[in-house]
matplotlib code that plots the C-alpha trace (Angstrom):
import matplotlib.pyplot as plt

x = [0.0, 1.6, 2.1, 0.1, 2.6, 2.8, 0.4, 0.6, -2.2, -0.4, 1.4, -2.1, -2.7, -4.9, -7.8, -8.1, -11.1, -9.0, -5.9, -8.2, -9.9, -6.6, -5.4, -8.8, -8.4, -5.0, -6.1, -9.2, -6.9, -4.5, -7.7, -9.0, -5.5, -5.4, -9.0, -8.2, -5.1, -7.0, -9.7, -7.0, -4.9, -8.1, -9.8, -6.3, -5.3, -4.9, -1.6, -0.6, -0.9, 1.4, 4.1, 3.8, 4.6, 7.2, 8.9, 8.8, 10.2, 12.8, 13.7, 14.1, 16.3, 18.3, 21.2, 21.5, 21.3, 24.2, 26.4, 25.9, 26.7, 30.1, 31.1, 31.2, 27.7, 25.5, 22.4, 20.2, 21.5, 21.2, 17.8, 17.0, 18.2, 16.1, 13.2, 13.8, 14.6, 11.5, 9.2, 10.7, 10.1, 6.2, 5.9, 7.5, 5.2, 2.1, 3.2, 4.1, 0.7, -1.7, -2.8, -3.3, -5.1, -7.3, -8.0, -9.3, -11.3, -13.4, -13.8, -15.6, -19.2, -18.5, -17.0, -20.3, -22.3, -20.5, -20.9, -24.9, -25.1, -23.5, -25.7, -28.7, -27.6, -28.2, -31.4, -33.0, -30.8, -31.5, -35.4, -35.0, -33.3, -36.2, -38.7, -36.8, -36.5, -40.4, -40.9, -38.5, -40.5, -43.5, -42.4, -40.9, -44.2, -42.1, -43.7, -40.7, -38.7, -35.2, -33.5, -30.2, -30.1, -27.3, -26.9, -25.6, -22.6, -21.7, -18.2, -17.6, -18.4, -16.3, -13.3, -13.8, -14.1, -11.0, -8.6, -7.8, -7.1, -5.0, -2.9, -2.4, -1.3, 1.3, 2.8, 2.8, 4.5, 7.1, 8.1, 8.4, 10.1, 12.9, 13.1, 13.2, 16.0, 17.9, 17.6, 17.7, 20.9, 19.9, 17.1, 18.7, 21.5, 18.6, 16.8, 19.9, 21.0, 17.7, 18.5, 18.9, 21.6, 24.2, 22.2, 19.1, 21.3, 22.7, 19.1, 17.9, 20.8, 20.2, 16.5, 17.4, 19.9, 17.9, 14.8, 16.5, 18.4, 15.3, 12.8, 15.2, 16.0, 12.4, 11.3, 14.2, 13.7, 10.1, 10.6, 12.7, 10.4, 7.5, 9.5, 10.0, 6.2, 5.4, 7.6, 6.6, 3.0, 3.0, 5.2, 2.7, -0.4, 1.5, 1.9, -2.0, -2.7, -3.8, -3.9, -1.8, 0.1, 2.9, 0.3, -1.0, 2.4, 3.3, 0.0, 0.6, 3.9, 2.5, -0.6, 1.4, 3.1, -0.4, -0.3, -3.7, -5.8, -3.6, -3.8, -7.7, -8.0, -5.9, -7.8, -10.9, -9.1, -8.0, -11.6, -12.6, -9.9, -10.9, -14.4, -13.2, -11.0, -12.0, -15.1, -16.6, -14.4, -11.5, -12.6, -10.9, -7.6, -6.1, -7.0, -5.9, -2.6, -2.1, -3.5, -0.8, 2.3, 1.1, 0.9, 4.4, 5.7, 3.8, 4.9, 8.4, 10.0, 8.9, 9.6, 13.1, 13.8, 12.4, 12.2, 15.9, 15.9, 12.4, 9.8, 6.7, 3.3, 1.0, -2.1, -0.4, 0.6, -3.1, -4.6, -2.2, -3.2, -7.1, -6.5, -4.5, -6.5, -9.6, -7.7, -5.9, -6.8, -4.4, -1.6, -2.3, -2.0, 1.2, 2.8, 1.2, 3.8, 6.8, 4.9, 4.8, 8.7, 9.2, 7.2, 8.9, 12.1, 11.5, 9.9, 13.0, 15.4, 13.6, 12.3, 15.1, 14.5, 16.9, 18.4, 20.1, 22.3, 22.0, 23.9, 23.7]
y = [0.0, 3.3, 5.7, 9.2, 12.1, 14.2, 17.1, 20.3, 22.4, 25.5, 25.1, 25.1, 28.3, 30.5, 32.4, 36.4, 36.1, 34.2, 36.5, 39.5, 37.5, 36.7, 40.4, 41.5, 39.2, 40.6, 44.3, 43.3, 42.0, 44.9, 47.1, 45.1, 45.3, 48.9, 49.6, 47.4, 49.3, 52.7, 51.6, 50.3, 53.6, 55.5, 53.7, 53.5, 57.3, 58.1, 55.9, 56.1, 59.6, 61.0, 57.9, 59.2, 62.7, 61.6, 60.0, 62.7, 65.4, 62.7, 62.9, 66.4, 66.6, 63.3, 65.1, 67.3, 64.5, 62.6, 65.9, 65.8, 62.0, 62.7, 64.7, 61.5, 61.8, 58.7, 58.5, 58.3, 61.8, 63.2, 62.1, 63.7, 66.8, 66.6, 66.1, 69.0, 71.3, 70.6, 70.5, 73.5, 75.5, 74.6, 75.2, 78.6, 79.6, 78.5, 80.8, 83.5, 83.6, 82.2, 85.6, 87.5, 84.5, 84.1, 87.8, 87.3, 84.3, 86.5, 88.9, 86.3, 87.3, 90.7, 89.5, 87.3, 90.2, 92.4, 89.7, 89.0, 93.0, 92.4, 89.6, 91.8, 94.5, 91.6, 90.8, 91.1, 88.3, 86.2, 86.8, 85.6, 82.4, 81.9, 82.3, 79.8, 77.3, 77.5, 76.8, 73.8, 72.5, 72.9, 70.8, 67.9, 67.9, 68.6, 70.9, 70.5, 73.8, 73.3, 74.5, 74.5, 73.0, 74.5, 72.8, 74.4, 73.0, 70.7, 72.9, 72.1, 68.3, 68.0, 69.5, 67.3, 64.1, 65.2, 66.4, 62.8, 61.8, 64.8, 63.9, 60.4, 61.4, 63.9, 61.2, 58.9, 61.4, 62.6, 58.7, 57.7, 61.1, 60.0, 56.2, 56.8, 59.5, 57.1, 53.9, 55.1, 53.7, 50.2, 50.0, 50.9, 48.2, 45.6, 45.9, 46.0, 42.5, 41.2, 41.7, 38.5, 40.1, 42.7, 44.6, 44.6, 45.7, 48.6, 49.7, 49.9, 51.7, 54.3, 54.4, 55.1, 57.5, 59.4, 59.7, 61.3, 63.7, 64.7, 64.9, 66.8, 69.2, 69.8, 70.4, 72.8, 74.6, 75.2, 76.1, 78.9, 79.9, 79.9, 81.9, 84.5, 84.6, 84.7, 87.8, 89.6, 89.0, 90.2, 93.3, 94.4, 93.6, 95.9, 98.8, 98.9, 98.7, 95.2, 94.3, 91.2, 91.4, 89.2, 86.3, 86.5, 86.4, 83.2, 81.4, 82.3, 80.7, 77.4, 77.0, 77.3, 73.9, 72.5, 73.7, 74.7, 74.3, 76.3, 79.4, 79.1, 78.7, 81.9, 84.0, 83.2, 84.2, 87.4, 88.2, 87.9, 90.1, 92.8, 92.6, 93.3, 96.0, 97.8, 99.4, 99.5, 98.0, 98.1, 94.8, 93.0, 94.7, 91.7, 89.1, 91.0, 91.6, 88.0, 86.7, 89.0, 87.8, 84.2, 84.7, 85.8, 82.9, 80.4, 81.6, 82.8, 82.0, 78.4, 77.2, 78.8, 77.1, 73.9, 73.3, 72.8, 69.9, 68.0, 68.6, 67.0, 66.5, 69.4, 67.0, 64.2, 66.4, 67.7, 64.1, 63.2, 66.3, 65.6, 61.8, 62.5, 65.2, 63.0, 60.3, 62.0, 65.6, 68.6, 66.0, 64.4, 67.6, 68.3, 64.6, 64.5, 66.0, 64.4, 61.1, 61.4, 62.2, 59.2, 57.0, 58.8, 57.9, 54.2, 53.9, 55.5, 53.6, 50.1, 50.5, 52.7, 54.6, 53.8, 57.1, 57.9, 60.4, 62.6, 61.5, 57.8]
z = [-0.1, -1.1, 1.6, 1.5, 0.9, 4.2, 3.9, 6.1, 5.7, 6.5, 3.1, 0.9, -0.9, 0.9, -0.5, -0.4, 2.1, 4.6, 4.2, 5.1, 7.8, 9.4, 9.3, 10.7, 13.5, 14.3, 14.4, 16.6, 19.0, 18.8, 19.1, 22.1, 23.8, 23.3, 24.5, 27.7, 28.5, 28.1, 30.5, 32.8, 32.8, 33.4, 36.4, 37.8, 37.2, 40.7, 40.7, 37.0, 36.4, 39.3, 38.3, 34.6, 35.9, 38.1, 35.3, 32.8, 35.5, 36.5, 32.8, 32.8, 36.2, 34.7, 33.4, 36.6, 38.8, 36.5, 36.8, 40.7, 41.0, 38.9, 41.9, 43.9, 45.4, 45.6, 43.6, 46.7, 48.0, 44.5, 44.1, 47.3, 46.3, 43.0, 45.1, 47.5, 44.7, 43.0, 45.7, 47.4, 43.9, 43.9, 47.5, 47.1, 44.2, 46.1, 49.3, 47.2, 45.4, 47.7, 48.9, 45.7, 44.3, 47.4, 46.9, 43.4, 44.3, 46.7, 43.9, 41.7, 42.6, 41.6, 38.4, 37.9, 38.5, 35.9, 33.6, 34.2, 33.6, 30.0, 29.4, 30.3, 27.5, 25.1, 26.3, 22.9, 21.6, 25.0, 24.2, 20.6, 21.8, 24.2, 21.8, 19.7, 22.4, 23.1, 19.5, 19.4, 22.7, 20.8, 17.8, 20.0, 22.1, 25.4, 27.6, 30.3, 30.7, 30.6, 33.8, 35.3, 39.0, 41.3, 44.5, 47.5, 49.5, 46.1, 46.0, 49.5, 49.0, 45.9, 47.5, 50.4, 48.2, 46.3, 48.9, 49.9, 46.4, 45.5, 49.1, 47.8, 44.2, 45.8, 47.8, 45.0, 42.6, 45.1, 45.8, 42.5, 41.4, 44.2, 43.4, 39.5, 39.8, 42.4, 40.5, 36.7, 36.0, 37.7, 35.9, 32.6, 33.1, 34.2, 31.0, 28.8, 30.6, 29.4, 25.8, 23.7, 21.4, 20.9, 18.1, 20.4, 23.3, 21.4, 20.2, 23.6, 25.0, 22.6, 23.4, 27.0, 25.8, 23.4, 25.4, 28.4, 26.3, 24.0, 26.9, 29.0, 26.3, 25.2, 29.0, 29.7, 26.7, 27.0, 30.5, 29.4, 27.0, 29.6, 31.8, 29.3, 28.3, 31.8, 32.3, 29.0, 30.0, 33.4, 32.2, 29.7, 31.9, 34.6, 32.0, 31.5, 35.1, 35.6, 39.4, 40.3, 36.9, 38.2, 39.3, 35.8, 34.3, 36.2, 35.7, 31.7, 32.0, 33.9, 31.6, 28.4, 29.2, 28.1, 24.8, 23.2, 26.3, 28.3, 26.4, 26.0, 29.7, 30.2, 27.7, 29.8, 33.2, 31.8, 30.5, 34.0, 35.0, 32.4, 33.6, 37.3, 36.7, 33.5, 31.7, 28.4, 25.7, 27.8, 29.5, 26.4, 26.9, 29.2, 27.2, 23.9, 25.5, 26.4, 22.9, 21.2, 23.5, 22.9, 19.3, 19.0, 21.2, 19.5, 15.9, 16.3, 19.6, 20.3, 16.8, 16.7, 20.2, 19.9, 16.2, 15.8, 18.3, 17.2, 14.7, 15.6, 13.6, 15.1, 14.4, 16.4, 19.0, 19.4, 19.5, 22.3, 24.2, 23.6, 24.6, 27.9, 28.9, 28.8, 30.3, 33.4, 33.2, 34.0, 34.6, 31.0, 29.3, 30.8, 30.0, 26.6, 24.6, 26.6, 26.0, 22.2, 22.4, 24.1, 21.8, 18.8, 20.1, 20.8, 17.4, 15.5, 17.5, 17.3, 13.7, 12.4, 8.8, 6.1, 5.3, 1.8, 0.9, -2.2, -5.4, -4.7]

ax = plt.figure().add_subplot(projection="3d")
ax.plot(x, y, z, "-o")
ax.set_aspect("equal")
plt.show()
């Protein structure tokens, strides 16, 4: 009896439908994995958000810690110095601007009253909108009036609920920053020892080097730009008689770390400042001054300073900011661009692009 030849089903030719089905299944698995990861990051943001922020800040201060350690200081002490310096800077800003900021918080009712007065001047437009609303309710058959209910004590209850989470996040951030800076070299060597061949080890070593260099250079450069922007905004607002101009300059510099969203928030804040301190069309003077300064910074200063070091797709940056803001709030907005830089560096080193020279 003749033996049947060995037949492997994997060697048979596949139809186009089977190939499409197989690739679709792989894409579906990737999509499920990414969705699961996003859900986990969102549900555990109290833990992951401060850790990510600590890693980004640690990358920023990594070169400084390296220089300190070259003087013979142990990593544990250099990490402690970094944490003390960073926390001290934050505490100094809070202590310096707590009083003027609290004064402006007390003036919020006055700003709200002036805003209501401006709205009353547009009563005709509001009445037209109300008439259109009634007609819409008549067409949809709904007689229920649209109303907004404000519960008293809601803000106090929110603060009471959020306070423990904020304290826990701060503790996690400080601890993560210390341990990351203190053990960054140990972690790097441990990862390199896991590489199975020399080429992979070389690429991973370049990933660590380029990530710290790129993120640190970006954050230090953008910090200098934001300091300059804050100084110019404060000086310009002071020259036109805006109260607490230094406070708004510092706030403009801080919010500028969250590109797109931070400037928009600053415009709203300065619009309220204009309502509190000016009359007539002059209420638009503070936000107009800030918009002009921000325009010069965004169109000329930042591209000149940052563009030489790294060039990112603005659409990718925008999507990253939207995603991380939705996921982690203000912390996500701060770490969005550094995370893009980290993923970009990993991709470039793990999947290198072939470069060709002219004339070949």
